[in-house]
Residue, then its C-alpha position, 0 to 999 in steps of 0.5 A: m531231489k526231494t527223495g535224497i532228502l526224506s531217504e537221509i532224514t528217515k536215517l537220521r531220525e532211525l539212527i538218532n532212536r536207536h542211540d536214545r534206546l541205547y542210551y536209555l534202555s541198554g544203558e550202552p551209549e555207543i557215541s559221544d554226547r558231542e556226537y549226538d547233538a551233531l547228528f540231532e543238529k543235522l537233522r533239525k538243519l534239514e527240517d528246517e530247510n524242508p519243513e513239508l517233511i516233519t513229521p509229529d515223531s521226528p526227534t526234533r519235536r520234543v523240544g521247543g513249544e510255546p509255553l503252557k498256561e497252565f495244566r489241565s486235569v484229565r480223567h484215567g481210564a483206570p485207577m492208578l493205585s497205590l500199593d501197601n507197604t510192608y518191612s520184614a520178612e515176616d509181613i511179606e510170608k503172610w501176605a503170600i499165604r493170604v494170596m495164595r487162599k483165594v488163587s493158585v498162584s499158577q504163575g508164581f510172583t514176580v519182584e521188581e526193584k521199586i524205583d524212588g520216582v514220580g509214577v506217570s501213565l503214557t496212553y498211546r493211540e496206534g502207536g503213537l503217543y496221544r497223552a501223559a498223565t501225572r498220578g495225580n489222586g489216582i482217579e485225576g492227574d495233570d496233563i504233562t504231554a508237553n513236558i513228556r515229549t521233550q524226554r528222549c526216554i520216552p518213544l513217541t512211536l511205539r515199534g511192532k506190529n498188531l499194537p492195541g488200539t489204545v493202551e495205558i501204559r504206567g510206570e515210574i519217571f526219575i532223574t539219574l544221581k549222576e543227572f542230579e549232580r550235573i543239574n545241581g552243577l549247573r545251578r551253583e555255576a549261577g549262583d542258585k540253592p542247589f535242589s534237595n534230592p532227585r526225586n523232588t527235583c523230578a517232580g518239580t520239572l513234570k511240573l514245569l510250565d516250559p517244555s524248553e526248560v524240562a528238555k534241558r534235564r535228561m530225565s529216564a524212566f520204567f515202565y512196568t504195568s498197564g491201565v486200559w487195553e483196547g484190543e488183543g494181544r494183552p499178554r498172560t502174566q506180569s513177566e511177559l507185558l515187562e517183555l512185551l513192553s521193552s519190545w515195543g522201545l519202551p524202558v523196562n528195568m529188566s532186572y525183576r524176577v519171576c518166583s515160585g513161592a515166598d522163599e525165593v521171594l525174600n532172596a529176590c528182595e535180599e538180592l535187590r536190597q544188597a544191589r541197592e547202592t550200586r544203581p545209578y538210580e534211588t531205590d528204595g523197596a522191592v515190588i512183590k506182585i502175582n505174575s499171572l495177570w487174569e489171578q490179579e483181576e480175580l483178586g481185585e483191589t480194595s479202593r486204594s490198592p491191589r490185593w495182588a501186589v505189595a511193596y516191600k520198603f528197605e530199612a530206612k536211611s539215617a544218620e547222627t546230628r544235633v538238636e539245635d532247638v525246638i520250636f512249637g507249632v499250632g494244628r487245626t485243632g489247637v494241638i501244640t507239636p513240638t518240633a525239634r531243629l537239627e544240625p542239618v545232615e544228609v540222609g539218603g541223599v536229603v539234607i534234614s534240618s528238623a523232624t517231627l518229635h510228634n509230642f511231649e509223651q514222646v520227648e520223655r520217653l525219648g529223654v531228648g533235649t536241646g543239643d543232644r546228638v541223636l539219631v536221625e531217619r527218614g522214616g517210611d524214605v520221607i518222613p524225618k523223625i528222631l529214632k534215639v539219643v545217642e549222646k547227651s549234652p553236658d549242657s542238654g536243654v529240657i524240652t517242656p510244654p509251653s504254658q502259653c500258646p506260641s502264636c497268641g499268647g493264650r492259655v494252654r491245657k492238656d487233655p485230661e486223659g490224652v498225651y495232647y497239648r492245647c491252646d485253649n484261645l479259640s481266636c487263635p490265629a494259628l488255629a484260624i488258620q489251619k481251620i481255613i487249610h482244612f475246610a477248604s483241602p481236598g474230601a472236605m469242601d475241595i475248594e481249588g487255589l486255596g491253600e496255606n499261603v493263601a489262606e494265611q494271606l487272608y486272614r492277616k489281611g483281615l478278609v477271613k476271620s472264620i471259615a464262614d468269611l470266606y463265602a462273602l468274598d469277591i473278586p476286588d478282596l483277592m486282587n489285594l493278595e500277592l500274586f493274584a491276578r483277575k483271573r486268579a482272583g476269578n477262579l478262586i471265587g468260582s471254587i468257592d461258589k462251587s463248594r456251596g454244593a458239598s455234600l452234608d458229609s463233606l461240610i461234618y467233615a469241613l468243620g473240624i471236629p477232634g476226631v471226626g474223619k471223613h468216614t465218620a462223617k459219612i455215617l453221622a450224615e447218613r444217620f442224622g439227615s442234616l446239621p441242624a439234627l446233629m448238632e441238636a442231638g443227645a450223648d445217648e443218640l451219638e453213643s447208639v452210632s455205629e463207630v460213635g464212642p463215649v470220647m468222640a460224642e463228647s468231641l461232637r457235643s463239646f463242638f457244637e455247644n461252642p457258641e462261636n461256633r455255633e455261631i459259624i454254622r448259622r452263618l455258612a447256612s445263611r450263605g447256602l451251605d445247609p445240605v441235607y442227606r439224600p440216599g440215593d436210588e439203590s436199584l443195583k445195590g449189590m451189582r457189580f459192572v465192567f466196562t470194555g472196548s469202545l463205547g459208542s454214546l458215552t464214556r466208560k466214566e459216564a457209563a460208572s457214574l449211572v451206575e454208581g447212582l443206582g448203588g451199583s459199582a463199577s470196576s476196571t477188573v472181571s472177577r467172578d464178582t462180576d455179574y454184568l460186561v459192557a461190552g463195546e467194540g474192541g472187548g480183549s480179554k475182558l471179554e474172553r475172561a467174562r465168557s470163561y466164568g459165565i459172567r452175562v455179556i450185554s451190549e450198550d444198548e442192554f445196558l442203557g435199556m436196563i439203566s432206564e427201566k430202573k430209573e422209571k420204577 
């Protein structure tokens, strides 16, 4: 009896999976949605009657489950890097010449369509979907496995034999234009405001805490690269990788082309640009890659981007509209920025109602006034900006800098040698709120949970007037804020307490000194060693520091001579924030390590931390610059490549012995 039912259930699962592939991979569905739903319901009913026959990879397991309380953060096996952008044929040719000076480009280039979606990483273990994560900051992302499992475009089990033991697959998930219209149609019927564009809708859907709600929206995906690959069988080229991913049942955009030189690359990019308007999804450019995966590894990457790939962004979409008004905002350094309020206009599927004017010199250069018709574009297809005035209004209103701060009414002054106007009032509410936001931001004190809305509430309610007040907060204070329960309040207090251990360079950057970014803050921390020493440094001493010129030196002196700033720093120190710079042991300085295979007693993250703690560097790719390859079980192509380069290969035990020996010296 059960044998017959199992056979029927198995056939239904295979049939539903087949129709999923036809719909999402081939774009050639053979049955209607109603017929598909009937098959799905029949399978669900059989499984309900025979729960012992349910398997984790059944199509019915995609929908349901309890709503999530929150997304946990997970670390990527290898960083998910961003691409450098180019905007012209000349840029592409320069990039191609650069890479061809370093590698032979023996297998040519690939040109792939750049989808305007959301980056995701899927991890499969023994062929089964183990985890899905967002790109996040490139090192860590949100665990969205429960939401990804609801989507029919994502195979729960890879097809084929000799699959890697563990493999990370990266790609882009998106919502088609047709599905976007369907979702907005339902929202209009329900009396809800329509979503603005497919990409933001997709990103928001992935962050929903209820997987059953995610299942109500059909997302699509294309996958195009891999991260961690533990086991044999890694392809030699990008084009072979795309074919392999497709054979596993993953959706792959097969419009890619393999090109032998820059001329063919440019022709392929132009073909994709012309085909842009015919696509059922949003695409904003082309991605050009070195086809050989070994040559990709040899070129390596910067801290942000791979050297072996570049994005060619298509020209931004633009439209005409009218400037209705201009408003002024105040940033964390007191700079007043004009923003144009526009008559709403759709630009590339997004309704634009405002655009930055940057500064008053830009206003004068454009010759723009209120009432004028202007050409507006989504800069880089994202940030709205005004390109030019198309038609002056007979009643064009002149845009002039305000004489008083729009937030506090304080005096406004122009930088002596600059183009910016600033609020002079150190107690300006807008200035204070922006300082709090910057102080808590990632790269500064990294206080999780303290964003713009929370910062504004803390200030308006009189709980935080300066950044030093953050360290006097307690849970009862936060319970008075909107949408704050005890758990959320406790989490924020915990994050504030954790920030007391921030490094000196993080604190210097967090203070919001005009002109001092993260990189400069690190140089200042290394040079002066403590905040008091930096505060007392004279102009000549500051200017002797690499990358600090007269303007920045004056900015630093002006900031630290301000009595209010000195008092805030004194209060921070009294509450435990007085870090000093401590140079680490650099016995591995200049040495580059790569880890492959499964390590036994520690994770790759832990192993990399050991290397970096001794001044060395850890990379995910093997190149001629690699000094050591630490090989665990299942080394794969990295092991083969290291041996071909004559790189020293050591075991995990040898690595730990080396670390122990260096620490003892």
